[in-house]
C-alpha positions as CSV (number, residue, x, y, z in Angstrom):
1,M,162.0,146.3,57.9
2,K,162.4,146.3,61.6
3,Y,161.8,143.7,64.2
4,K,159.3,144.6,67.0
5,T,162.5,145.4,69.1
6,G,163.2,148.2,66.6
7,E,166.4,146.7,65.1
8,V,166.6,146.6,61.3
9,A,166.6,143.3,59.7
10,K,169.8,142.5,57.9
11,V,171.1,139.9,55.5
12,G,172.4,136.9,57.6
13,D,170.2,137.5,60.6
14,I,168.9,134.2,62.1
15,V,165.3,134.7,63.0
16,Q,162.4,132.9,64.4
17,L,159.4,133.0,62.0
18,W,157.1,131.3,64.4
19,E,157.6,128.9,67.4
20,G,159.8,125.9,66.0
21,N,160.7,127.5,62.7
22,L,164.0,129.3,62.3
23,G,165.3,130.9,59.1
24,K,168.0,133.1,57.8
25,V,167.4,136.5,56.1
26,V,168.8,136.1,52.5
27,C,167.7,139.5,51.3
28,S,166.4,142.9,52.6
29,I,164.8,144.7,49.8
30,D,164.0,147.7,52.1
31,T,167.8,148.2,52.7
32,N,168.9,147.0,49.3
33,E,171.0,144.1,50.6
34,Y,171.1,140.9,48.6
35,S,173.0,137.6,49.4
36,K,174.8,135.9,46.4
37,E,172.2,133.3,46.1
38,Y,169.3,135.9,46.1
39,A,170.4,138.7,43.8
40,F,169.1,142.1,43.3
41,N,167.9,141.5,39.6
42,E,166.0,138.4,40.6
43,W,164.1,139.6,43.7
44,S,163.9,143.6,43.7
45,Y,160.7,143.4,41.8
46,L,159.1,142.6,45.3
47,K,159.7,146.3,46.3
48,V,159.4,146.0,50.1
49,G,160.2,143.6,52.9
50,I,162.7,140.7,53.5
51,L,163.2,137.1,52.2
52,I,163.9,134.5,54.8
53,M,165.0,130.9,53.9
54,S,163.6,128.5,56.4
55,D,164.4,124.7,56.4
56,S,160.7,123.8,57.3
57,A,158.8,126.6,55.4
58,G,161.0,127.2,52.3
59,L,161.4,130.9,51.1
60,V,159.2,133.3,52.8
61,H,158.6,136.9,51.9
62,K,157.7,139.2,54.8
63,T,156.5,142.7,54.2
64,S,156.1,143.7,57.8
65,S,156.9,142.4,61.2
66,D,154.6,140.6,63.4
67,E,154.7,139.2,67.0
68,D,156.1,135.9,65.9
69,L,159.1,137.1,64.0
70,K,162.1,137.5,66.4
71,L,165.8,138.1,65.8
72,I,167.7,135.2,67.3
73,K,171.3,135.9,66.1
74,R,172.8,138.8,64.3
75,S,175.1,137.8,61.5
76,G,178.9,138.6,62.0
């Protein structure tokens, strides 16, 4: 999945889901990247998109980008 800026979402990215709600990309099903906590064998069934862990919203599965989803900080 790509952000509206054209950048590909990667595991570890800090993103804004919507105003006042930040999260961390914990897996990118589209690019076959999975963090240790969110393993391939548990989440690949979703087939597309990214998973974002947010303190205020919990685990969010996004299948497409929208105007609110913004890359705040690239990991590493």
